[in-house]
C-alpha positions as CSV (number, residue, x, y, z in Angstrom):
1,M,95.9,76.8,175.8
2,F,94.9,73.9,178.0
3,I,91.7,73.8,176.6
4,K,92.7,73.6,173.0
5,K,95.0,70.8,174.1
6,I,92.3,69.0,175.5
7,L,90.0,69.4,172.2
8,L,92.8,68.5,169.9
9,A,93.3,65.3,171.7
10,V,89.5,64.7,171.8
11,G,89.6,64.9,168.2
12,L,92.8,62.9,167.1
13,T,91.1,60.2,169.5
14,T,87.7,60.3,167.5
15,A,89.5,60.1,164.4
16,L,91.3,57.2,165.3
17,T,88.0,55.8,166.9
18,F,86.4,56.2,163.7
19,S,89.4,54.9,161.9
20,A,89.6,51.7,163.7
21,T,85.6,51.2,163.3
22,A,86.4,51.8,159.3
23,V,89.2,49.0,159.4
24,A,87.2,46.8,161.2
25,Q,84.3,47.1,158.8
26,D,86.6,46.7,156.2
27,E,87.8,43.4,157.6
28,K,84.7,42.1,158.3
29,P,84.6,38.2,157.9
30,K,84.1,37.3,154.1
31,P,80.8,34.3,154.1
32,Q,82.1,31.1,154.3
33,I,80.2,28.4,152.8
34,L,81.7,24.4,153.1
35,F,81.7,21.4,150.9
36,T,81.5,18.4,152.8
37,N,81.7,14.5,151.4
38,V,82.7,15.4,148.1
39,N,84.8,13.2,145.7
40,V,87.2,16.7,143.7
41,F,88.1,17.1,140.3
42,D,90.6,18.9,141.1
43,G,91.0,20.4,137.0
44,K,94.1,18.1,136.2
45,S,94.3,14.8,138.0
46,D,93.1,11.3,136.0
47,T,91.5,10.0,139.2
48,L,89.2,11.8,142.0
49,A,90.5,12.2,145.0
50,E,87.7,10.8,147.5
51,G,86.3,11.9,150.9
52,M,87.2,15.7,150.4
53,S,85.9,18.5,151.7
54,V,86.1,22.2,150.1
55,L,86.2,25.6,152.1
56,V,85.0,28.4,150.0
57,E,85.7,32.0,151.4
58,G,84.1,35.1,149.3
59,N,84.6,34.2,145.9
60,L,88.0,32.2,146.3
61,I,88.8,29.1,147.6
62,K,90.4,28.9,150.5
63,K,91.3,25.2,151.2
64,V,91.0,21.6,149.9
65,A,91.7,18.8,152.5
66,K,90.6,15.2,152.9
67,G,88.2,15.0,155.6
68,D,86.9,17.2,157.4
69,I,87.6,21.0,157.5
70,K,86.6,23.3,160.8
71,A,84.9,26.4,159.6
72,D,82.7,27.8,162.4
73,G,80.6,29.6,161.1
74,A,80.1,28.7,157.3
75,K,77.4,27.3,155.2
76,V,77.5,23.8,155.0
77,V,76.9,21.8,151.6
78,D,76.8,17.8,152.1
79,G,77.8,16.9,148.6
80,G,77.0,13.5,149.0
81,G,79.4,11.4,147.4
82,R,79.2,13.4,144.3
83,T,81.7,15.0,141.6
84,L,82.7,18.5,142.7
85,M,84.9,19.6,139.7
86,P,86.0,23.5,138.5
87,G,83.1,25.4,136.1
88,M,83.8,24.6,132.8
89,I,85.1,27.3,130.4
90,N,84.1,27.5,126.6
91,S,86.7,29.0,125.0
92,H,84.9,30.0,121.4
93,T,81.4,31.3,121.4
94,H,79.6,33.8,119.7
95,L,76.7,35.5,121.7
96,N,76.1,38.0,119.4
97,F,76.2,35.8,116.2
98,S,73.7,33.2,117.2
99,G,69.9,32.8,118.5
100,E,66.5,32.9,116.7
101,L,67.2,36.1,115.2
102,A,70.6,35.3,113.9
103,T,70.5,32.1,111.8
104,T,71.7,34.3,108.6
105,Y,74.0,37.3,108.1
106,A,70.5,38.8,106.5
107,G,68.8,38.0,109.9
108,L,71.5,40.2,111.5
109,Q,72.4,42.6,109.5
110,S,68.0,43.7,109.7
111,A,68.0,43.1,113.7
112,K,67.6,46.2,115.8
113,W,70.6,46.2,118.4
114,S,68.0,45.9,121.4
115,Q,67.3,42.5,119.8
116,I,70.7,41.4,119.7
117,G,71.8,42.6,122.9
118,A,68.8,40.8,124.9
119,Q,69.6,37.9,122.6
120,A,73.0,37.4,123.6
121,A,71.9,38.2,127.2
122,A,69.5,35.1,126.9
123,S,72.4,32.9,125.5
124,A,74.7,34.1,128.6
125,R,72.5,32.9,130.9
126,D,72.1,29.3,128.7
127,Q,75.4,28.8,129.1
128,L,76.0,29.4,132.6
129,M,73.2,26.9,133.5
130,D,74.7,24.7,131.5
131,G,77.5,24.7,133.7
132,F,80.2,27.2,131.6
133,T,81.3,29.7,134.5
134,T,83.4,31.2,131.8
135,I,83.2,31.5,128.3
136,R,85.6,33.5,125.8
137,D,83.8,35.5,122.8
138,L,85.8,35.3,119.5
139,C,83.9,37.9,117.6
140,G,81.0,40.4,117.8
141,M,81.2,41.3,121.1
142,D,82.6,44.8,123.3
143,N,82.4,44.5,127.1
144,G,79.0,46.0,127.8
145,L,77.3,42.7,128.4
146,Q,80.4,41.3,130.9
147,L,80.4,44.5,132.6
148,L,76.7,44.3,133.4
149,I,77.3,40.3,134.6
150,D,80.2,41.1,136.2
151,R,78.3,43.9,138.4
152,G,75.0,41.5,139.5
153,N,72.8,43.2,136.7
154,L,72.2,40.0,134.5
155,V,73.0,36.1,135.0
156,G,75.8,34.8,133.1
157,P,79.3,33.5,132.9
158,R,82.7,35.4,133.1
159,I,83.1,37.2,129.8
160,Y,86.6,37.2,127.6
161,N,85.9,39.3,124.3
162,S,87.8,40.1,121.4
163,A,85.1,42.7,120.7
164,A,85.1,43.0,116.7
165,C,86.6,40.2,114.5
166,I,89.0,42.1,112.3
167,S,88.6,40.7,108.4
168,P,90.1,41.7,105.1
169,S,87.7,42.6,102.4
170,S,86.6,39.0,100.9
171,G,87.5,37.7,104.1
172,H,85.6,35.4,106.7
173,G,84.3,38.5,108.5
174,D,83.4,40.1,105.3
175,A,79.7,39.7,105.2
176,R,78.9,42.8,103.5
177,D,76.1,42.7,100.2
178,P,77.8,44.0,96.9
179,G,76.9,47.7,97.3
180,S,78.6,48.0,100.8
181,R,81.7,46.4,99.4
182,T,82.2,49.2,96.7
183,P,84.8,52.2,97.3
184,G,83.2,54.7,99.9
185,A,79.9,53.1,100.9
186,F,78.4,53.6,104.1
187,P,79.4,51.1,106.7
188,T,77.0,48.5,107.3
189,W,74.8,47.8,110.1
190,L,77.5,45.2,111.8
191,E,80.2,47.3,111.3
192,R,78.5,50.7,113.1
193,L,77.6,48.0,115.8
194,G,81.2,47.2,116.3
195,M,80.5,43.7,115.6
196,I,83.3,43.4,112.3
197,E,86.0,45.3,111.1
198,I,87.2,45.2,107.7
199,A,90.8,46.0,107.3
200,D,93.4,46.2,104.6
201,S,96.9,47.0,105.0
202,P,98.9,47.1,108.4
203,D,98.1,50.4,109.1
204,E,94.2,49.8,109.3
205,V,94.7,46.8,111.0
206,R,96.8,48.3,113.7
207,G,93.9,50.9,114.1
208,A,91.1,48.0,114.1
209,S,93.1,46.4,116.9
210,R,93.6,49.5,118.7
211,R,89.5,50.2,118.6
212,N,88.7,46.8,119.6
213,L,90.7,47.5,122.5
214,S,89.4,50.6,123.6
215,N,86.0,49.0,123.4
216,G,87.2,46.8,126.0
217,A,88.8,43.7,124.5
218,T,90.8,41.8,126.1
219,F,92.8,39.7,123.3
220,L,92.4,40.4,119.6
221,K,91.3,38.3,116.9
222,L,92.1,38.5,113.4
223,M,90.4,36.3,110.1
224,A,93.6,34.9,108.7
225,G,92.3,32.5,106.4
226,G,88.9,31.3,104.5
227,G,86.0,30.0,106.6
228,V,83.0,27.6,106.2
229,S,79.9,29.8,107.5
230,S,81.0,32.5,104.8
231,V,81.0,32.6,101.2
232,L,83.2,35.1,99.7
233,D,86.6,33.2,101.3
234,P,87.7,29.8,99.5
235,L,88.9,27.7,102.6
236,W,92.1,27.5,101.1
237,T,92.4,31.2,100.9
238,H,95.6,33.3,102.7
239,A,93.8,36.2,104.5
240,Y,96.5,38.4,105.4
241,T,100.5,39.6,105.1
242,Q,103.0,39.1,107.7
243,A,103.1,42.7,107.9
244,E,99.5,43.0,108.5
245,L,99.6,39.6,110.9
246,E,102.2,41.7,113.0
247,A,100.9,44.7,113.3
248,A,98.2,43.0,115.2
249,V,100.3,41.4,117.5
250,E,102.2,44.7,118.2
251,A,99.2,46.1,118.9
252,A,98.2,43.5,121.7
253,E,101.6,43.3,123.1
254,F,101.7,47.2,123.5
255,F,98.4,46.0,126.0
256,D,100.3,43.3,127.2
257,T,97.9,40.4,125.9
258,Y,97.3,38.3,122.8
259,V,96.2,37.7,119.0
260,T,94.1,34.5,118.2
261,V,93.6,33.6,114.5
262,H,90.7,32.4,112.4
263,V,92.7,29.7,110.3
264,Y,92.1,26.5,108.6
265,T,95.1,25.8,106.3
266,D,98.7,24.5,106.8
267,R,100.2,28.0,105.4
268,G,97.7,30.2,107.2
269,V,98.8,28.4,110.8
270,R,102.8,28.9,109.8
271,A,102.2,32.5,109.0
272,A,100.5,33.3,112.2
273,I,102.8,31.4,114.2
274,D,106.0,33.1,112.6
275,A,104.0,36.7,113.5
276,G,103.8,35.5,116.9
277,V,100.3,34.5,117.1
278,K,99.7,32.8,120.5
279,V,96.3,30.9,119.7
280,M,94.8,29.1,117.0
281,E,91.3,28.5,115.8
282,H,90.5,25.5,114.0
283,G,93.8,24.8,112.1
284,N,92.0,21.5,111.1
285,L,94.3,21.8,107.6
286,V,97.5,21.4,109.3
287,S,100.6,19.1,108.1
288,E,102.0,17.1,110.7
289,E,105.2,18.9,110.7
290,T,103.1,21.9,111.6
291,A,101.0,20.1,114.2
292,K,104.5,18.8,115.9
293,L,105.6,22.8,115.9
294,I,102.3,24.3,117.3
295,A,102.4,21.1,120.6
296,E,106.7,22.5,120.8
297,K,105.9,25.8,121.0
298,G,103.1,25.7,123.5
299,I,100.4,27.1,121.2
300,F,96.7,26.9,122.1
301,W,95.1,25.0,119.7
302,I,90.8,25.5,119.3
303,L,89.7,22.4,117.1
304,N,85.8,22.6,117.1
305,L,85.5,18.9,116.5
306,S,81.7,19.2,116.1
307,G,82.4,21.0,112.7
308,L,83.7,17.9,111.8
309,S,80.3,15.9,112.0
310,P,78.4,14.7,108.8
311,T,75.1,16.2,110.4
312,L,76.3,19.3,109.9
313,F,74.9,19.3,106.4
314,D,71.6,19.1,108.0
315,L,71.7,22.5,108.8
316,P,70.2,25.0,106.0
317,N,73.4,27.2,105.8
318,F,75.5,23.8,105.4
319,A,73.2,21.8,103.0
320,P,75.0,20.1,100.4
321,G,75.2,21.9,97.4
322,T,75.5,24.9,98.7
323,P,78.7,27.2,99.3
324,S,79.0,26.6,102.9
325,G,78.5,22.5,102.1
326,E,81.3,22.3,99.4
327,K,83.4,24.2,102.1
328,V,82.2,21.8,104.8
329,K,83.2,18.9,102.7
330,I,87.1,20.3,101.9
331,A,87.6,20.5,105.8
332,H,86.1,16.9,106.4
333,E,88.7,15.4,103.5
334,G,91.1,17.3,104.9
335,S,91.0,17.0,108.7
336,K,91.1,12.8,108.2
337,N,94.3,12.9,110.3
338,L,93.9,15.3,112.8
339,K,93.0,13.3,115.6
340,A,96.4,11.1,114.7
341,Y,98.5,14.2,115.0
342,V,96.7,15.8,118.4
343,K,97.4,12.0,120.1
344,K,101.0,11.8,118.9
345,Y,102.1,15.1,119.5
346,K,99.7,16.1,122.7
347,P,99.3,20.0,121.8
348,K,97.2,22.7,124.0
349,I,94.1,21.4,123.0
350,V,91.6,23.7,124.7
351,F,87.5,23.1,124.5
352,S,85.0,24.9,122.5
353,V,81.6,25.1,121.0
354,D,82.0,27.7,118.2
355,T,78.0,28.1,117.7
356,V,77.3,30.4,114.6
357,L,73.8,31.2,113.0
358,S,71.8,29.1,115.1
359,T,69.1,29.4,117.7
360,M,69.1,28.6,121.2
361,Y,68.0,25.2,120.7
362,Q,70.8,24.5,118.6
363,A,73.2,25.6,120.4
364,R,72.2,23.4,123.3
365,S,72.7,20.6,121.1
366,N,75.9,21.9,119.8
367,R,77.5,22.0,123.1
368,D,75.9,18.6,124.5
369,F,77.4,17.0,120.9
370,E,80.7,19.0,121.2
371,K,81.4,17.3,125.1
372,Y,80.7,13.8,123.6
373,I,82.6,14.1,120.3
374,H,85.9,15.7,122.0
375,A,85.9,13.0,124.5
376,D,85.1,10.3,121.7
377,W,88.1,11.4,120.0
378,F,90.9,11.8,123.1
379,G,88.9,10.2,126.1
380,N,86.8,11.7,129.0
381,H,90.0,13.4,131.2
382,A,91.2,15.0,128.3
383,L,87.6,16.9,127.8
384,L,87.6,17.5,131.4
385,V,91.4,19.3,131.4
386,A,90.4,20.9,127.9
387,S,87.4,22.5,129.2
388,T,89.1,23.7,132.8
389,S,92.8,23.9,133.2
390,T,94.1,24.3,130.1
391,A,91.5,26.9,129.1
392,G,92.3,29.0,132.7
393,E,95.6,28.9,131.8
394,L,94.4,30.3,128.0
395,A,92.7,32.9,130.3
396,Q,95.7,34.3,132.1
397,L,97.6,35.3,128.8
398,T,96.1,38.6,128.6
399,G,97.9,39.3,131.3
400,Q,97.2,42.9,132.4
401,R,94.2,43.0,130.7
402,N,92.6,40.0,132.4
403,P,89.1,41.5,133.4
404,Y,89.7,38.7,136.4
405,P,93.1,39.0,138.1
406,D,92.5,37.6,141.5
407,G,92.7,33.9,141.2
408,K,93.0,31.1,139.2
409,L,90.1,29.9,136.3
410,G,89.6,26.0,135.8
411,V,91.3,24.6,139.0
412,I,89.7,23.4,142.4
413,E,92.6,24.8,144.7
414,P,93.5,27.4,147.4
415,G,93.4,30.8,145.9
416,A,91.1,30.1,142.7
417,Y,88.2,31.6,141.9
418,A,84.7,29.5,143.6
419,D,83.6,28.6,140.2
420,I,82.3,25.0,141.2
421,L,79.7,22.3,140.0
422,V,78.7,19.5,142.2
423,V,77.8,16.6,139.5
424,D,76.4,13.6,140.1
425,G,78.7,10.3,139.0
426,N,82.1,10.5,137.7
427,P,82.5,12.8,134.9
428,L,85.8,11.0,134.2
429,E,84.0,7.5,133.9
430,D,81.1,8.9,132.2
431,V,80.8,12.3,130.5
432,T,77.3,12.5,130.0
433,V,76.5,13.6,133.7
434,L,77.9,16.9,132.1
435,G,75.5,16.5,129.1
436,A,77.0,15.0,126.8
437,N,74.9,13.5,123.6
438,D,75.9,11.4,121.1
439,K,73.5,13.3,118.8
440,Y,74.2,16.8,117.5
441,L,71.2,18.2,115.3
442,D,69.2,15.5,115.7
443,A,68.8,15.4,119.7
444,E,65.4,16.3,121.0
445,P,65.5,19.8,122.2
446,R,65.5,20.2,125.7
447,E,65.0,22.9,128.1
448,E,67.4,24.8,130.3
449,G,70.2,23.4,132.3
450,I,71.9,20.0,132.8
451,E,69.8,17.9,135.6
452,T,73.0,16.2,136.6
453,I,74.9,19.2,137.2
454,R,73.4,19.5,140.5
455,L,75.1,22.7,141.8
456,I,76.3,25.6,139.4
457,M,78.8,28.2,141.7
458,K,80.4,31.1,139.8
459,D,82.1,34.0,141.8
460,G,81.2,32.6,145.3
461,K,77.5,32.7,144.5
462,V,75.0,29.5,143.9
463,Y,73.3,29.9,141.0
464,K,71.6,26.1,140.6
465,N,70.9,23.8,143.6
466,T,69.0,21.0,143.6
467,L,71.2,18.9,146.0
């Protein structure tokens, strides 16, 4: 008995030792990176905080302070008096709907799934190397690419995705040929790939919403009105009934997330607001009264200003005389007061670059021009806030559906994700240091990345450093 007690004590001691060792290993200090001698744009302020240090621990920002921060063992990165700011957020992308194979819907319909996926992966890397550490994909993408990036298998930004866009027949998401629109027709290639969902009743909208959520969608997108790049739907059309809109909102709320809508007209925006929609994509044709309501209700508004550039007519899909070209004319005419409404009521404007049916070189030019026109319309500070803290606030709308729940996005503060850019110059004074360019489709093609964005960190990992 005595020997058994000794063996039991020895065994217990050994188990406790192993347990303590495991705890010690779990508590192993996380690697630290200390940025010194930087001027900080925190995502909100209209001035830089000069002479700052920022300590990153693991994948989060641990401390932001004036002067030096004591951090023994930290890797030190001297910013050389440059600007340190949050990684930018592009809140309206279409990775599966752009690239060399995707300049037309016909090209997409005939592309192999492996080509579409590889092209999307290349576009994702391109976004990150332009300083966008987070993107929000608004149609055509489930969470497959996101998971590969998050696991470190591919290089790219964080991705919030809507999975398939949900559209009525003859709506903005209906890219089917006439034969495929007949009753009982076999689903098209894009439908089978889960890039679009056609839904024509509350029950069908509810089913499409749930399928998207099962495919990893973090929020839902409905085509609630006509669009420019599509041919079956006049821009003035109203696409979904209140019951259909409410079915999607209910499905999203059951998953603690939200619905956004593609919409242009005043009527469409009003209907969406009444249904409980929290985010508007475009909405260029709203009345002053509705613009005021958007601001009062705290609805996030994604404008896509480059779509109002006359150079858009240089793209073959939007050339004068084409169906989409005629729609562009209507959109431009109806948006003449948009700038004034936004300046007067100050709604939550979120930066976006809605590139679709374009090559990678055109997508780069689009991103550069969108930065320029946003700053030109509303000021440099407004551009920076829209592409950082306000966009980060939008990301939080995904609630418990949020794939990145452990930190804030779009800000430089303790507890925020370590998504960081170090930039030459002061972007509050000169947005060209972020790649802004007053030329659009007539810009000279450029290669990957922005030279004046000297360091790119996402989730505590450095992906570029030319300091």
